[in-house]
Structures are given as structure tokens and as C-alpha cells.
C-alpha positions as CSV (number, residue, x, y, z in Angstrom):
1,X,20.2,26.2,35.0
2,X,23.2,24.3,33.5
3,X,25.1,25.5,30.4
4,X,23.6,22.6,28.4
5,X,20.1,23.6,29.4
6,X,20.7,27.2,28.5
7,X,22.1,26.3,25.1
8,X,19.1,24.0,24.4
9,X,16.7,26.7,25.5
10,X,18.4,29.3,23.3
11,X,18.4,26.9,20.3
12,X,14.7,26.2,20.7
13,X,13.7,29.8,21.5
14,X,11.5,31.6,19.0
15,X,13.6,34.3,17.4
16,X,10.5,36.1,16.1
17,X,9.6,37.4,19.5
18,X,6.3,35.6,19.6
19,X,5.4,33.7,22.7
20,X,4.5,30.0,22.3
21,X,0.9,28.9,22.6
22,X,0.1,28.0,26.2
23,X,-1.7,24.9,25.1
24,X,1.0,23.8,22.7
25,X,2.1,20.8,24.8
26,X,-1.5,19.7,25.3
27,X,-2.2,19.9,21.6
28,X,0.9,17.9,20.7
29,X,-0.1,15.3,23.3
30,X,-3.6,15.0,21.8
31,X,-2.1,14.6,18.4
32,X,0.1,11.8,19.5
33,X,-2.8,10.1,21.3
34,X,-5.0,10.4,18.2
35,X,-2.3,8.9,16.0
36,X,-1.9,5.9,18.4
37,X,-5.7,5.5,18.4
38,X,-5.8,5.4,14.6
39,X,-3.0,2.9,14.4
40,X,-4.7,0.6,16.9
41,X,-8.0,0.9,15.1
42,X,-6.3,0.0,11.8
43,X,-4.6,-3.0,13.4
44,X,-7.9,-4.2,14.8
45,X,-9.6,-3.8,11.5
46,X,-6.9,-5.8,9.8
47,X,-7.2,-8.6,12.3
48,X,-11.0,-8.6,12.0
49,X,-10.8,-8.7,8.2
50,X,-8.3,-11.6,8.3
51,X,-10.5,-13.5,10.8
52,X,-13.6,-13.0,8.7
53,X,-11.7,-14.2,5.6
54,X,-10.6,-17.3,7.3
55,X,-14.1,-18.0,8.7
56,X,-15.8,-17.4,5.4
57,X,-13.3,-19.6,3.6
58,X,-13.7,-22.4,6.1
59,X,-17.5,-22.1,6.0
60,X,-17.4,-22.2,2.2
61,X,-15.3,-25.4,2.2
62,X,-17.6,-27.1,4.8
63,X,-20.9,-26.1,3.4
64,X,-20.3,-26.6,-0.3
65,X,-21.9,-29.8,-1.5
66,X,-19.8,-32.6,-2.9
67,X,-20.0,-35.9,-4.6
68,X,-17.7,-38.7,-5.5
69,X,-15.9,-36.5,-8.0
70,X,-15.3,-33.7,-5.5
71,X,-16.8,-30.3,-4.7
72,X,-19.9,-29.3,-6.6
73,X,-19.0,-25.7,-7.3
74,X,-19.8,-23.7,-10.4
75,X,-16.9,-22.1,-12.2
76,X,-18.2,-18.6,-11.7
77,X,-18.2,-18.9,-7.9
78,X,-14.4,-19.4,-7.8
79,X,-14.0,-16.6,-10.4
80,X,-15.9,-14.2,-8.2
81,X,-14.1,-15.3,-5.1
82,X,-10.7,-14.7,-6.8
83,X,-11.7,-11.3,-7.9
84,X,-12.9,-10.4,-4.4
85,X,-9.5,-11.7,-3.1
86,X,-7.6,-9.6,-5.5
87,X,-9.6,-6.5,-4.5
88,X,-9.0,-7.3,-0.8
89,X,-5.3,-7.7,-1.4
90,X,-5.1,-4.3,-3.2
91,X,-7.0,-2.5,-0.4
92,X,-4.8,-4.1,2.3
93,X,-1.4,-4.0,0.5
94,X,-1.6,-0.4,-0.7
95,X,-1.9,1.2,2.8
96,X,0.6,-1.3,4.2
97,X,3.3,-0.2,1.6
98,X,2.4,3.4,2.0
99,X,2.7,3.2,5.8
100,X,6.3,2.2,5.7
101,X,7.1,4.1,2.5
102,X,6.5,7.5,4.1
103,X,9.6,7.4,6.3
104,X,11.7,6.2,3.4
105,X,10.4,8.9,1.1
106,X,11.0,11.5,3.8
107,X,14.7,10.4,4.1
108,X,15.1,10.4,0.3
109,X,13.4,13.8,-0.3
110,X,14.7,15.5,2.8
111,X,15.5,18.7,0.8
112,X,11.9,18.9,-0.5
113,X,9.3,17.2,1.7
114,X,6.5,18.3,-0.5
115,X,8.0,16.5,-3.5
116,X,8.2,13.3,-1.3
117,X,4.5,13.6,-0.4
118,X,3.6,14.1,-4.1
119,X,5.7,11.1,-5.1
120,X,3.9,8.9,-2.6
121,X,0.5,10.0,-3.9
122,X,1.6,9.4,-7.5
123,X,2.9,5.9,-6.7
124,X,-0.4,5.2,-5.0
125,X,-2.3,6.1,-8.2
126,X,0.1,3.9,-10.3
127,X,-0.4,1.0,-7.8
128,X,-4.2,1.0,-8.0
129,X,-4.1,1.5,-11.8
130,X,-1.9,-1.6,-12.1
131,X,-4.2,-3.6,-9.9
132,X,-7.4,-2.5,-11.7
133,X,-5.9,-3.2,-15.1
134,X,-4.6,-6.6,-14.0
135,X,-8.1,-7.7,-12.8
136,X,-9.8,-6.4,-15.9
137,X,-7.3,-8.2,-18.2
138,X,-7.5,-11.6,-16.4
139,X,-11.2,-11.8,-15.5
140,X,-13.2,-14.5,-17.3
141,X,-16.9,-14.3,-18.2
142,X,-17.1,-17.9,-19.4
143,X,-15.2,-21.2,-19.0
144,X,-12.2,-21.6,-21.2
145,X,-11.2,-24.7,-23.1
146,X,-8.1,-25.1,-21.0
147,X,-10.2,-25.5,-17.9
148,X,-11.8,-28.7,-19.2
149,X,-15.2,-27.7,-17.8
150,X,-16.9,-26.3,-20.8
151,X,-19.8,-28.7,-20.5
152,X,-19.9,-29.5,-16.7
153,X,-19.2,-25.8,-15.7
154,X,-17.7,-27.1,-12.5
155,X,-14.5,-26.1,-10.9
156,X,-11.6,-28.1,-12.1
157,X,-7.9,-28.4,-11.1
158,X,-7.0,-26.4,-14.3
159,X,-9.3,-23.5,-13.3
160,X,-8.0,-23.6,-9.7
161,X,-4.4,-23.4,-11.0
162,X,-5.3,-20.5,-13.2
163,X,-7.0,-18.6,-10.3
164,X,-4.0,-19.2,-8.0
165,X,-1.7,-18.0,-10.8
166,X,-3.7,-14.8,-11.0
167,X,-3.1,-14.0,-7.3
168,X,0.6,-15.0,-7.6
169,X,1.0,-13.0,-10.7
170,X,-0.2,-9.7,-9.2
171,X,2.0,-10.3,-6.1
172,X,5.0,-10.9,-8.3
173,X,4.3,-7.8,-10.4
174,X,3.8,-5.5,-7.4
175,X,6.9,-7.0,-5.7
176,X,9.1,-6.3,-8.8
177,X,7.8,-2.8,-9.2
178,X,8.1,-2.1,-5.5
179,X,11.7,-3.3,-5.6
180,X,12.5,-1.1,-8.6
181,X,10.8,1.8,-6.8
182,X,13.0,1.3,-3.7
183,X,16.2,1.3,-5.9
184,X,15.2,4.3,-8.1
185,X,13.8,6.5,-5.4
186,X,17.2,7.6,-4.0
187,X,18.3,8.4,-7.6
188,X,15.3,10.6,-8.1
189,X,15.7,12.2,-4.7
190,X,19.3,13.1,-5.6
191,X,18.2,14.5,-9.0
192,X,15.5,16.7,-7.3
193,X,18.0,17.8,-4.7
194,X,20.5,18.9,-7.4
195,X,17.8,20.6,-9.4
196,X,16.8,22.7,-6.4
197,X,20.4,23.8,-5.8
198,X,20.9,25.0,-9.4
199,X,20.5,28.7,-10.0
200,X,17.2,29.9,-11.4
201,X,16.9,31.8,-14.7
202,X,20.1,30.5,-16.2
203,X,22.3,32.7,-13.9
204,X,25.7,31.3,-13.1
205,X,27.0,31.2,-9.6
206,X,29.7,33.8,-8.9
207,X,33.1,32.4,-8.3
């Protein structure tokens, strides 16, 4: 056995005197395999959801009746479709951000991993609260005067612009908040790290 291997073995050796579990390697291998399976299942679910969305959208466009003035669609159909799209974006974007945010939070809160996990959970709560509040604030239960369809109750260009603006608005809000979170998280991590290093109970470190 070489010197490097001996040092590595000594560094990884259990100083408590306990022998490692004989099936440790097998359990680690199963854990990695399970994680890869979950990731593959999530990717397949994402592709299936995207495919179904495209198919449903194409079917809606092709099957909706139309006349010389355009599509014959009641205003509430577009309103419901927009709300469904906002909910779908929230359910897809939240886990997507969380998936890549774990490693970033782990690097920022390396002194206190539990704080990093709690921070991720709290940001998830804030994320879904913002999405829910935005949908409730912007949902419409009747045509508005600005849509110019009070009497016809059909989808107009004004309503379509409003609904597209709703989707763009929530993406802009989440993008801005997510950018601020990326900038502020290292500052918070530094503050938590300094707080952990301060002496407890008001005691001063001895010189």
C-alpha cells in the first residue's frame, strides 16, 4: 500500500472504533440509483406536460368555431385558460428554481446547512404566496369596459393583451425577486456565519 493510500485510509478511518456497516457501499449505490430514477421521472413528467399543453392548445385553436370576425370564443374561456396557465407555471417554475437553488444555498450557508434548508423552505412559501396573491388580484369575473366586449362577451384583442400581460407580469415579478434573492443570499449567509461565531451569553473572547 502506498503512502498516499495509507494517508487516505487514515483520514477516512472511523476514530470512534466502530466498524463501518458491511452494506454501506450497497446502500449508497441504491441511494444514487434512486436519485437518478427520480430525476429521470421528473424530466419525463415535464416533457409529457409540455407535450400535452401544446396538443391541447393546438386542438383548441383548430376546434374552436369561427366566423368572418374571427374566433367565436367566450371571454371566460380565455380567462380560465390563463388562470390554468398561471397555476401550471407556478407548479413547474417553483421546483425548477428549488432544484438549482439547493446547491447555491449550500455554498452560502456552508457553516450552518440547517439554516440553508430552512431558508429554501421559507422562500418556497413566499414564492407560492406571491403566485396565489397575483392570481387572486388579477382574476376577472366579468368582462371589463377596456376589453370592448361587454355586449358580445367574445374574446377581443384587448382581453388577449390583458391576459398575456398577466403572464408576463408574474414572470417579471418572480424574475426580479429571484434576482434580489441571489444577490442578498450571500449577505445573509455571511451574517448568519458571523452570528454563529460570536460568543454566547454576552461573554467576551479572551485575548
